[in-house]
C-alpha positions as CSV (number, residue, x, y, z in Angstrom):
1,X,-10.8,-7.4,-4.6
2,X,-8.5,-6.4,-7.4
3,X,-5.4,-8.2,-8.4
4,X,-2.9,-5.6,-7.0
5,X,-5.2,-5.0,-4.0
6,X,-4.9,-8.7,-3.2
7,X,-1.2,-8.3,-3.3
8,X,-1.5,-5.4,-0.8
9,X,-3.8,-7.2,1.7
10,X,-2.6,-7.1,5.3
11,X,-0.3,-9.9,6.3
12,X,-1.2,-10.1,10.0
13,X,1.8,-10.3,12.3
14,X,4.3,-11.3,9.6
15,X,6.7,-8.8,8.4
16,X,8.2,-8.6,4.9
17,X,11.0,-10.9,6.0
18,X,8.4,-13.7,5.7
19,X,6.2,-12.0,3.0
20,X,5.0,-14.0,0.1
21,X,7.3,-13.6,-2.9
22,X,4.5,-12.1,-5.0
23,X,4.1,-9.3,-2.5
24,X,7.8,-8.4,-2.7
25,X,7.7,-8.6,-6.5
26,X,4.8,-6.1,-6.6
27,X,6.9,-3.8,-4.4
28,X,9.9,-4.1,-6.7
29,X,7.8,-3.4,-9.8
30,X,6.1,-0.5,-8.1
31,X,9.3,1.2,-7.0
32,X,11.6,0.5,-10.0
33,X,9.9,-0.7,-13.1
34,X,7.5,2.1,-13.9
35,X,10.1,4.7,-14.8
36,X,11.2,2.3,-17.6
37,X,7.7,1.6,-18.9
38,X,6.8,-1.0,-16.4
39,X,9.2,-3.8,-17.7
40,X,11.8,-5.8,-15.9
41,X,13.9,-8.7,-17.3
42,X,13.5,-12.1,-15.6
43,X,17.2,-12.2,-15.0
44,X,17.2,-8.8,-13.1
45,X,14.1,-9.8,-11.1
46,X,15.7,-13.1,-10.0
47,X,18.9,-11.3,-9.0
48,X,17.0,-8.6,-7.0
49,X,14.7,-11.1,-5.2
50,X,17.8,-13.1,-4.3
51,X,18.8,-10.1,-2.1
52,X,15.5,-10.7,-0.2
53,X,16.1,-14.4,0.3
54,X,13.8,-15.6,-2.4
55,X,15.2,-18.3,-4.7
56,X,14.7,-18.6,-8.4
57,X,12.0,-21.3,-8.4
58,X,9.9,-19.2,-6.0
59,X,10.4,-16.1,-8.1
60,X,9.2,-18.0,-11.3
61,X,6.2,-19.4,-9.4
62,X,5.2,-16.0,-8.1
63,X,5.6,-14.5,-11.6
64,X,3.2,-17.1,-13.0
65,X,0.6,-16.3,-10.3
66,X,0.9,-12.6,-10.9
67,X,0.5,-13.2,-14.7
68,X,-2.6,-15.3,-14.1
69,X,-4.0,-12.5,-11.9
70,X,-3.5,-10.0,-14.7
71,X,-0.8,-8.0,-12.9
72,X,2.1,-8.9,-15.2
73,X,2.3,-9.5,-18.9
74,X,5.1,-11.4,-20.7
75,X,7.2,-9.3,-23.2
76,X,10.6,-9.6,-24.7
77,X,12.8,-6.5,-24.9
78,X,16.0,-6.3,-26.9
79,X,16.1,-10.1,-26.9
80,X,15.7,-10.5,-23.1
81,X,12.7,-12.3,-21.6
82,X,10.8,-10.2,-19.1
83,X,7.5,-9.0,-17.7
84,X,5.7,-5.7,-17.7
85,X,3.0,-4.3,-15.5
86,X,-0.5,-4.5,-17.1
87,X,-2.4,-1.3,-17.7
88,X,-4.7,-2.1,-14.8
89,X,-1.8,-2.7,-12.5
90,X,-0.2,0.6,-13.5
91,X,-3.5,2.4,-12.7
92,X,-3.8,0.8,-9.3
93,X,-0.2,1.6,-8.4
94,X,-0.7,5.2,-9.4
95,X,-3.8,5.4,-7.2
96,X,-1.8,3.8,-4.4
97,X,1.1,6.3,-4.5
98,X,-0.9,9.2,-3.1
99,X,-2.1,7.1,-0.2
100,X,1.1,5.1,0.6
101,X,3.4,8.2,0.6
102,X,0.8,10.6,2.0
103,X,2.2,12.5,5.0
104,X,-0.7,14.9,5.6
105,X,-3.6,13.7,7.8
106,X,-7.1,15.1,7.2
107,X,-8.1,18.2,9.0
108,X,-11.5,18.7,10.6
109,X,-12.2,21.5,8.1
110,X,-11.9,19.1,5.3
111,X,-15.1,17.4,6.3
112,X,-16.2,13.9,5.4
113,X,-16.7,11.8,2.3
114,X,-19.9,9.7,2.5
115,X,-20.4,6.7,0.2
116,X,-24.1,5.6,0.1
117,X,-24.8,2.5,-1.9
118,X,-27.5,0.0,-2.7
119,X,-26.9,-3.2,-4.6
120,X,-29.8,-5.5,-5.8
121,X,-30.0,-8.8,-4.0
122,X,-29.5,-10.6,-7.3
123,X,-26.0,-9.0,-7.4
124,X,-25.0,-9.6,-3.8
125,X,-21.5,-10.6,-5.0
126,X,-21.1,-7.0,-6.2
127,X,-22.1,-5.8,-2.7
128,X,-19.3,-7.9,-1.2
129,X,-16.8,-6.4,-3.7
130,X,-18.0,-2.9,-3.0
131,X,-17.8,-3.3,0.8
132,X,-14.3,-4.9,0.5
133,X,-13.1,-2.0,-1.7
134,X,-14.5,0.7,0.6
135,X,-12.8,-1.1,3.5
136,X,-9.5,-1.1,1.6
137,X,-9.9,2.6,0.9
138,X,-10.2,3.3,4.7
139,X,-13.9,3.8,5.0
140,X,-15.7,3.0,8.2
141,X,-19.4,1.8,8.3
142,X,-21.8,4.3,9.9
143,X,-24.9,2.1,9.0
144,X,-25.6,-0.5,6.4
145,X,-25.1,1.1,3.0
146,X,-23.6,4.3,4.5
147,X,-19.9,4.5,4.9
148,X,-17.6,7.4,5.8
149,X,-14.0,8.5,5.5
150,X,-12.2,11.8,6.0
151,X,-12.4,14.0,2.9
152,X,-8.7,14.1,1.9
153,X,-8.0,16.4,-1.0
154,X,-6.3,13.6,-2.9
155,X,-9.0,11.0,-2.3
156,X,-9.3,8.6,-5.2
157,X,-12.6,6.8,-4.3
158,X,-14.5,8.0,-7.3
159,X,-11.8,7.0,-9.7
160,X,-11.4,3.6,-8.0
161,X,-15.2,2.8,-8.1
162,X,-15.4,3.9,-11.7
163,X,-12.4,1.7,-12.7
164,X,-14.0,-1.3,-11.0
165,X,-17.4,-0.8,-12.6
166,X,-19.0,-0.1,-9.2
167,X,-20.0,3.5,-9.7
168,X,-23.5,2.7,-10.8
169,X,-24.3,1.3,-7.3
170,X,-23.0,4.2,-5.2
171,X,-23.2,7.9,-4.7
172,X,-20.5,10.0,-3.0
173,X,-21.2,13.1,-0.9
174,X,-19.1,15.7,0.8
175,X,-20.5,16.2,4.3
176,X,-20.0,18.0,7.6
177,X,-21.0,16.6,11.0
178,X,-23.7,18.9,12.4
179,X,-25.1,16.9,15.3
180,X,-25.4,14.8,17.5
181,X,-22.6,14.0,20.0
182,X,-18.9,14.3,19.5
183,X,-17.5,12.5,16.4
184,X,-14.4,11.6,18.5
185,X,-16.7,9.4,20.7
186,X,-17.9,7.4,17.6
187,X,-14.6,6.8,15.9
188,X,-14.1,3.4,17.5
189,X,-17.5,2.3,16.4
190,X,-16.8,3.2,12.8
191,X,-13.2,1.9,12.7
192,X,-11.3,-0.9,14.5
193,X,-8.6,1.3,16.0
194,X,-7.5,-1.5,18.3
195,X,-6.6,-3.7,15.4
196,X,-4.9,-0.7,13.6
197,X,-2.9,0.1,16.8
198,X,-1.8,-3.5,16.9
199,X,-0.6,-3.5,13.3
200,X,1.3,-0.2,13.8
201,X,3.0,-1.6,16.9
202,X,4.1,-4.6,14.9
203,X,5.6,-2.3,12.3
204,X,7.4,-0.3,14.9
205,X,8.7,-3.4,16.6
206,X,10.1,-4.7,13.4
207,X,11.7,-1.5,12.1
208,X,12.6,0.7,15.1
209,X,15.9,-1.2,15.6
210,X,16.7,-0.8,11.9
211,X,16.1,3.0,12.2
212,X,18.2,3.2,15.3
213,X,21.1,1.4,13.6
214,X,20.9,3.7,10.5
215,X,20.7,6.8,12.6
216,X,23.8,5.9,14.5
217,X,25.8,4.5,11.6
218,X,24.1,5.7,8.5
219,X,23.8,3.7,5.3
220,X,27.2,2.4,4.2
221,X,28.6,3.4,0.9
222,X,29.7,1.1,-1.9
223,X,28.0,-1.8,-3.6
224,X,27.3,-3.8,-0.4
225,X,25.7,-0.8,1.2
226,X,23.4,-0.4,-1.9
227,X,22.4,-4.1,-1.6
228,X,21.5,-3.7,2.0
229,X,19.6,-0.5,1.4
230,X,17.6,-2.1,-1.4
231,X,16.7,-5.2,0.6
232,X,15.7,-3.2,3.7
233,X,13.7,-0.6,1.7
234,X,11.7,-3.2,-0.1
235,X,10.9,-5.0,3.2
236,X,9.9,-1.7,4.9
237,X,7.7,-0.6,2.0
238,X,6.1,-4.0,1.6
239,X,5.0,-3.9,5.3
240,X,4.1,-0.2,5.3
241,X,1.9,-0.2,2.2
242,X,-0.7,-2.2,4.0
243,X,-1.2,0.3,6.8
244,X,-2.3,3.5,4.9
245,X,-5.1,1.5,3.4
246,X,-6.4,0.5,6.8
247,X,-5.8,3.9,8.4
248,X,-8.4,6.4,7.3
249,X,-6.1,9.3,8.1
250,X,-8.4,10.8,10.7
251,X,-7.8,14.4,12.0
252,X,-5.5,14.4,15.0
253,X,-8.2,16.0,17.1
254,X,-10.3,12.9,16.8
255,X,-7.5,10.4,17.7
256,X,-6.4,9.1,21.0
257,X,-3.6,11.0,22.7
258,X,-0.1,10.1,21.4
259,X,-1.7,8.1,18.5
260,X,0.8,5.4,17.6
261,X,0.1,5.8,13.8
262,X,1.8,9.2,13.8
263,X,4.9,7.7,15.4
264,X,4.9,4.8,12.9
265,X,4.6,7.2,10.0
266,X,7.5,9.3,11.2
267,X,9.6,6.2,11.4
268,X,8.6,5.0,7.9
269,X,9.4,8.4,6.3
270,X,12.7,8.6,8.2
271,X,13.7,5.1,6.8
272,X,12.6,6.1,3.4
273,X,14.8,9.2,3.4
274,X,17.8,7.1,4.3
275,X,17.2,4.1,2.1
276,X,15.5,5.3,-1.0
277,X,18.4,6.8,-3.0
278,X,21.1,4.1,-2.3
279,X,18.5,1.5,-3.0
280,X,17.6,3.1,-6.3
281,X,21.3,3.4,-7.3
282,X,21.8,-0.3,-6.6
283,X,18.8,-1.3,-8.7
284,X,20.0,0.9,-11.6
285,X,23.4,-0.8,-11.5
286,X,21.7,-4.2,-11.7
287,X,19.4,-3.2,-14.6
288,X,22.3,-1.8,-16.5
289,X,24.5,-4.9,-16.1
């Protein structure tokens, strides 16, 4: 599992209010550092994480761990100490953008992407890495060595396997289901929809009250409103970014009626539309001070 992927791994029932500091730091860097070359000063990062209830020692400890994992690199800029995203971390975050902020589900006409792989027994550790990465990318297992995912137009599987040096073990095919039986009857064998439903329900339970409050009162203006929007948006995105990696984005025709994932996505994008801009303005003011 890659460094940033580890930071994106599901956190069970916990929401971002109890997320590990390094998960929150990855979210902050992903949202606000890349436009400026991937760098943030230590002082700005400490101040921003304080809005999320993370104290300075915890921030510094988390930074050290992210540095050891190859996500952050120390660099001074105009006399200020800070850290920048590594080239690998930037690549991983770019790949993640299309998935995390993807609104379109696959259509039946898109077909399927098949990953067929074989790893020598002497390299079984690579087999584990490959299976873990395919799972992270939303693949379900049809049979040992044969994994499947809807063929989204923006799929990044090939680029990911190439970047991780796993491309020599696998072949990717675009496929259609010809026979036998209805694919809708096999979905729960290929993916753990019950677990995914549970995670979506936890997300809705955590953020539906937030959305209701914002819809009735709207984000408040002024500095304090910006602080609140920033803290809430980072929490929302830290929790949300786990889910698109677990959800294969199946066509609606293959999903159970009133699939909860569609409702959760609607809530996430509604929260994003309300929080994104005031949060960005607040961060810009912090970075400029």
